N, C-alpha and C positions, 0 to 999 in steps of 0.2 A: 369314420376312420378305422380300420382293422390292425389290431396288434398281433404280429404272427411272429414266427420263426420260419427259417428258410429251410426247406426239407431236402435240398439238392446239396448232397454233400461232396460231390465228386466234380462239380464245375465251378464256374465264376460265381461266387455268393453275392451277388450285388443285385438290387431290385430298386424300384421306385414305386410308390402307391400315389395314386391319385384318383379320387372319386370311384373307388371299387375297381380301379384297373391297376392291376400288378405287372409290372414289364419286368421280364427276366431276360439277361444277355443270351445264356444258353441253359439247356435244360435238357432231361431224358425226355419226359412227356409231360405237357401241360395238363392233361387229364390227371396222370398220377400226382402230380403237384395240387393240383386242387381238391382231388379225393382225400388226400393227407390233411389239406387245410380244413377241410370241413369236418374231418374227422376230430381233429383238435378244437375247432372254433364252434361247430355246430351252426354253420352259416343259415341265416334266414333271410338276407338280402342277396341282389343279384351282386356277383362279384366275377371279375374277368381276370385272367392271367393270360399274358400274351408272350411269346418268345421270339426274339430275334433268330435263335438257332435252337433247332429241336433235334435231338440226336436219336431218339427212339419213338417218333412220332406212331400212333396206332391207328389203323383203319380197320374196317369191318372185316370179322372173320379172321382175326390176327393178322392182317396184312400190316405192312409199313408203309407210311406215307413220306414220301421224297421232297424236300424243299429246299431251294438255294438260301442260304441265309440271307436275311433281310430284304428279300425280293416278294415275300408271299406273307399272307397273313396266317400264322398258325397260332391258334389261341384256344381256350376252354372257357366256357361259361357256366359258372353256377345259376340255376333258375330255380327260384324256389316254386313248388307246385302245391296247389291246393285243391280239394274235391276231385281229384283224379283217382279213381281206382286202378288196381295193377290191371285189371281187365281191359281198361282203356287206354293202356300205356303208350300205344300206336299214334295216339292224338298228339302227345309230346313230339313224336317224330314229324308228324304233318305239320304242327305248327313251327318248327325248326325249319323245315326244308322250305316252308312258303316264306319264313322270314329272310332266309338267303335269296330265295328267288326274287322275292321284292327288291331288296338291295342291288341285284344285278340288273334287274328290270328298270330300276331308276337310271341306272347307268347307260341305258340304252343298248345293253348286249344283246345281239340278235339271236334269233331261233332257240330261245331258252327252253328248258324242259327239266323235270324231275324224273330220274331214272331210279325206279323203284329199289330200295326203299328210300334211299334220301341223297343219292349223288345228284349234282346240278349240272346239267349239260349246257353247251352251246352247240346246236347241232349235233354231232356225234362226239365232241370234244368234252373230256371231263374236267370243269373248273374248280369244282369243290367236292369235298368228301366230308362226311359228318359222322362222327361215333357220340352215341348217346348211352350213358351209364346212369342209370336211375338210383336214386338215393331213397331206399326204403327203411322205415321204422316201424316195428310192430305190425307189420303186414299193410302199410300205408306207405303211399308215395308222398314224400317230403320235398323232393327236388329232383332236378336233373342236371348230371355235369355234361356239358355238351362241348364237343370237341369239334373244331372247324379248321380244316386245312383248305384255303383258298388260294389258287395260283393266279397272281396279280402282274408281276413284272418279269418273272422268270421267260427266259426264251427256248431253252432246250430243256428236254426230258430224257434221261438215258433209258432205253428200252420199255419206253410207255408210250405206245403209239397212240392211244386215245386220250391223252392228257394234253389240256391245252391250257391258255392263261389269258388273263384279259389284254395284255400287251399284243399276244400274238393275234388275237381275233381284232382288236381295236386299234391296234398300230399307234399306241401312244402309252407313255408312263402314267401310273395311277398314284394318288397319296394313299399310302397305306393306312396311316392314321385314321384319315377322313373315313374310308371305308371301314374301319373298326368300329368309329362312333356310331355310323349309319348301321352297321349290323346290331350293335347293342340295342339301339331306340327300336328297330325293326323286331328285334327279339322280345323286347318289353311289350310292344304292341300286339304282336301275335299272341303271347302267353296271356295277356289281358283277355283275351278271346277264348281262352282255353277252358271252356265251361261247357258241361252238358248240352245247355239250350243251343249251344253253337257248333256241337259236333257236326251236324248233317251239312252246314254251310262250310265247314273246314273240310270237310271230306270231299265235298263236290269242288272246292277251290283246288285241292291237290289233283283230284281225278282230271281236271280240265286241262293240266299240262303236264300229264304222265306221259312219259317217253315211250314211244310206239303204241299207245292205245289204238285199238280198233284197226291195226294194221298186223298182215301176218308177219310172225317173227319166227326166228328159230331160237330154241332153247335146249339146254341140256339139263337132263334129270338127275337124280342123285346116282344113278348108275354110271353115269357118264354118255349118254345115249342120247342122241339129239332127236327132237321132233318140233313140229311147227304148230304153233297155236296164236291167238289173237288174245291180248290184253283187254278184258273188258272193265274192270273196276279192281277196287280192293275191299276185302271184308272190314268187318268192324274191328276185329283184331289183328288188322295189317297184312293180313295174306293176300298173295297176288293171286286174282282170279282170272284163269284164263281158258278161253275158248278151245277145246280141242276136237279131236274127230267125234262123230255121231252127236253132234251139237250138244256135248256134255261141259259144263263149266267145271273146272277143278281148282281148289284152293291149294295155294303153296307158301310155305314159309321159305325163310332165307336159306336155309339148309337144303332144301329140296329142289332148287331150281336156279337156273343160271341163264340169264337174258343175255345173248350173243349179239354184237352190235352189227 
């Protein structure tokens, strides 16, 4: 069990702790909470903080994550990482994406895919966003703080036409607690596979379910100009490899390209 202080000074300061799961009623950001906890306690085991209500949830590239209180899963998980070089850090994203994909696959969610780098879609609807913050000490990865926002029972999303939920797609309510425990088990399984000897297998599994792979798609470049290309693969450092004109394959990082739906 973990002895801890509560870092959120502005909200209701009560929580429960059970088997490394910290339940918070309301909080600014679960990632920030867990980052502060790790700074104080130097975590070495898997720990999850889950919030019923998250007031300042974070997404990729500084975006915010919208979620109705009590209807979705908003959590962050500290995962210890060993034997992973900083140059191989994208494999943490691969393992995380596959873990969420596995959970939803077991729920028989149709037409699942992973939109690079780590959004989980059903058809074109975004069910889950993931934000990963690496924990680095002396130039080595010690762990990862994985923020997960999974839309479960929410029915409406304001000004988010691409957002979707399990309830919208499957037509039923889901037990959020059960999905949380399934997610933790799936993360543990995938991170157990996170070894150099498994990198090729993990990358192949990720690419096999990559959204829009081998299909002509429209992108925006860093200048806001649109172009057509075909996603072929990802590089070992996590860049998107896109076939463009003249049969040239170019590598793009997250800040250089945006895939339009």
